[in-house]
C-alpha positions as CSV (number, residue, x, y, z in Angstrom):
1,X,84.7,135.0,151.3
2,X,84.2,135.2,147.5
3,X,88.0,134.9,147.0
4,X,88.1,131.8,149.3
5,X,85.2,130.1,147.3
6,X,86.9,130.9,144.0
7,X,90.2,129.3,145.2
8,X,88.4,126.3,146.6
9,X,86.6,125.8,143.2
10,X,89.9,126.0,141.4
11,X,91.5,123.4,143.7
12,X,88.6,121.0,143.4
13,X,88.7,121.2,139.6
14,X,92.4,120.5,139.6
15,X,92.0,117.5,141.8
16,X,89.1,116.1,139.7
17,X,91.1,116.5,136.5
18,X,94.0,114.4,137.9
19,X,91.7,111.6,139.1
20,X,91.3,108.6,136.6
21,X,87.7,108.5,135.4
22,X,85.8,106.3,132.9
23,X,82.7,107.8,131.6
24,X,79.6,105.6,131.1
25,X,79.7,105.9,127.3
26,X,81.3,104.3,124.2
27,X,84.5,106.4,124.2
28,X,87.8,104.6,123.9
29,X,90.8,106.3,125.5
30,X,94.0,105.7,127.4
31,X,92.4,103.5,130.1
32,X,91.0,101.1,127.5
33,X,94.2,101.0,125.5
34,X,96.2,100.3,128.7
35,X,93.8,97.5,129.6
36,X,94.2,95.9,126.2
37,X,98.0,96.2,126.5
38,X,98.0,94.5,129.9
39,X,95.8,91.7,128.5
40,X,98.1,91.1,125.5
41,X,101.1,91.0,127.8
42,X,99.4,88.5,130.1
43,X,98.4,86.2,127.2
44,X,101.9,86.3,125.7
45,X,103.6,85.4,129.0
46,X,101.1,82.6,129.7
47,X,101.8,81.1,126.3
48,X,105.5,81.3,126.7
49,X,105.2,79.5,130.0
50,X,103.0,76.9,128.4
51,X,105.7,76.1,125.8
52,X,108.3,75.7,128.4
53,X,110.8,78.2,127.2
54,X,111.2,76.8,123.7
55,X,112.8,79.8,122.0
56,X,111.7,78.8,118.5
57,X,108.1,78.7,119.6
58,X,108.4,81.8,121.9
59,X,109.5,83.9,119.0
60,X,106.3,83.0,117.1
61,X,104.2,83.8,120.2
62,X,105.1,87.5,120.3
63,X,102.4,89.7,118.7
64,X,102.8,90.2,115.0
65,X,100.8,92.5,112.6
66,X,98.7,90.8,109.9
67,X,96.1,92.0,107.4
68,X,93.4,91.2,109.9
69,X,94.9,92.6,113.1
70,X,97.5,91.7,115.7
71,X,98.1,88.0,116.1
72,X,99.4,86.3,119.2
73,X,100.2,82.6,119.2
74,X,101.3,79.7,117.1
75,X,99.8,78.4,113.8
76,X,98.1,75.0,114.4
77,X,98.1,75.7,118.2
78,X,96.3,78.4,120.3
79,X,96.3,81.8,118.6
80,X,94.4,85.0,119.1
81,X,93.8,87.9,116.6
82,X,92.8,91.3,117.9
83,X,91.4,93.9,115.4
84,X,93.6,96.9,114.7
85,X,90.8,99.4,115.2
86,X,88.6,100.1,118.2
87,X,86.0,97.4,117.2
88,X,87.7,95.0,119.6
89,X,86.3,97.0,122.5
90,X,82.6,96.8,123.6
91,X,81.5,99.0,126.5
92,X,78.4,99.0,128.7
93,X,77.2,98.3,132.2
94,X,77.3,94.6,133.0
95,X,76.7,94.5,136.7
96,X,74.1,97.3,137.1
97,X,76.3,99.7,139.1
98,X,75.8,102.5,136.5
99,X,79.5,102.3,135.5
100,X,80.7,101.3,132.0
101,X,82.4,97.9,131.9
102,X,84.6,96.6,129.1
103,X,84.7,93.5,126.9
104,X,87.7,93.0,124.7
105,X,87.0,90.7,121.7
106,X,89.4,88.4,119.8
107,X,89.2,85.8,117.1
108,X,90.6,82.5,118.4
109,X,91.8,79.2,117.0
110,X,92.9,76.0,118.8
111,X,94.9,73.4,117.0
112,X,93.4,72.6,113.6
113,X,89.8,73.3,114.9
114,X,87.4,75.9,113.6
115,X,87.9,79.5,114.5
116,X,85.8,80.9,117.3
117,X,85.6,84.2,119.2
118,X,86.8,84.9,122.8
119,X,85.6,87.6,125.1
120,X,87.6,89.0,128.0
121,X,85.3,90.7,130.5
122,X,86.5,93.6,132.7
123,X,84.5,95.4,135.4
124,X,85.1,99.1,136.2
125,X,86.4,99.9,139.6
126,X,88.1,103.0,141.0
127,X,88.8,104.4,137.5
128,X,90.3,101.2,136.2
129,X,89.1,98.0,134.6
130,X,89.6,94.8,136.6
131,X,89.6,91.5,134.8
132,X,86.6,89.4,135.8
133,X,86.0,86.5,133.3
134,X,86.7,85.1,129.8
135,X,84.5,83.0,127.6
136,X,84.5,81.4,124.2
137,X,81.8,82.2,121.7
138,X,81.2,78.5,121.0
139,X,80.9,77.6,124.7
140,X,78.2,80.3,125.1
141,X,75.9,78.6,122.6
142,X,76.7,74.9,123.4
143,X,73.5,74.4,125.3
144,X,71.5,75.9,122.3
145,X,73.2,73.3,120.0
146,X,72.1,70.5,122.2
147,X,68.6,71.8,122.4
148,X,68.2,72.2,118.6
149,X,70.4,69.2,117.6
150,X,73.1,71.4,115.9
151,X,76.8,70.6,115.5
152,X,78.2,73.8,116.8
153,X,77.8,77.6,116.9
154,X,79.5,80.9,117.5
155,X,78.1,84.0,119.3
156,X,79.2,87.4,117.9
157,X,78.9,90.2,120.4
158,X,77.5,93.5,119.1
159,X,76.7,95.6,122.2
160,X,76.0,95.7,125.9
161,X,72.7,96.9,127.1
162,X,70.5,96.4,130.2
163,X,73.4,94.4,131.8
164,X,73.4,91.9,129.0
165,X,75.7,90.8,126.1
166,X,73.7,91.3,122.9
167,X,74.5,89.9,119.5
168,X,73.8,87.1,117.0
169,X,74.9,83.5,116.5
170,X,75.7,81.4,113.5
171,X,75.2,77.6,113.8
172,X,76.4,74.5,111.9
173,X,74.0,71.7,111.2
174,X,75.1,68.1,111.7
175,X,75.0,67.6,108.0
176,X,77.8,70.1,107.3
177,X,81.2,68.6,107.0
178,X,83.1,71.9,106.1
179,X,83.9,73.8,109.3
180,X,83.3,77.1,107.3
181,X,79.7,76.3,106.6
182,X,77.0,77.7,108.9
183,X,73.5,77.2,107.5
184,X,71.6,78.2,110.7
185,X,71.4,81.6,112.4
186,X,69.7,83.4,115.3
187,X,69.5,87.1,114.5
188,X,69.3,88.1,118.2
189,X,70.6,86.5,121.3
190,X,71.1,88.0,124.8
191,X,73.3,86.6,127.6
192,X,73.7,87.7,131.2
193,X,77.0,87.3,133.1
194,X,76.4,85.5,136.4
195,X,79.3,86.9,138.4
196,X,78.5,85.0,141.6
197,X,78.7,81.6,139.8
198,X,81.2,82.8,137.1
199,X,79.1,81.7,134.1
200,X,77.2,83.1,131.2
201,X,73.4,82.5,131.0
202,X,71.2,83.0,127.9
203,X,68.2,85.2,128.6
204,X,66.7,85.6,125.1
205,X,66.9,84.0,121.7
206,X,65.1,84.9,118.5
207,X,63.8,82.4,116.0
208,X,66.2,79.8,114.6
209,X,66.6,80.5,110.9
210,X,68.0,78.3,108.1
211,X,69.5,79.5,104.8
212,X,68.0,78.4,101.5
213,X,70.9,77.1,99.4
214,X,69.4,78.3,96.2
215,X,68.2,81.8,97.1
216,X,70.5,82.6,100.0
217,X,67.6,83.8,102.1
218,X,67.0,82.7,105.7
219,X,63.7,81.1,106.7
220,X,62.3,80.2,110.1
221,X,62.9,76.6,111.1
222,X,59.7,74.8,111.9
223,X,60.3,72.3,114.6
224,X,58.5,69.0,114.4
């Protein structure tokens, strides 16, 4: 009987070791890397179809290595830059199923417009990540801009906790002509992914701050 139990234990351990598994932690491994590779391949093929087989443009679309990371796209058109290191991955439970989901982050530019960020959301299922949604960092804060009469803003994702995207946002005032200037900031913002309606909803926002041009320090904006 003891021999049978020992053999059964060995068989179970062998089966479990062959089964794909994603732990609910911050580790980055083969499954995350494979998910990133599939995302890059999809973006590349989508762009090639968009440019109708123009070989000159297609050669530029293929991922190239830059000082910042790996770039996919065309200058003065749509382009993505993914970081070289693991900072492009953010893991955490987004749908409260006690499994670690994945967000892959990229810097993004469209035409000659300002650079923003884009987040690709993947939910964990059966030991793999399944694509669920994508959202731009400026679209996430568009409603905040309308509320506070700001020109535009960009949300920067830091972590996932309590089923929420947690980070900070920089905002431009309507007085700022240079697209690189962001005088306003919220140190903490939280967003929840509404998977049923396929949208991102803000759940928390800290005080709106404005930088002092002389001291470089941020001070709370007092609304009239």
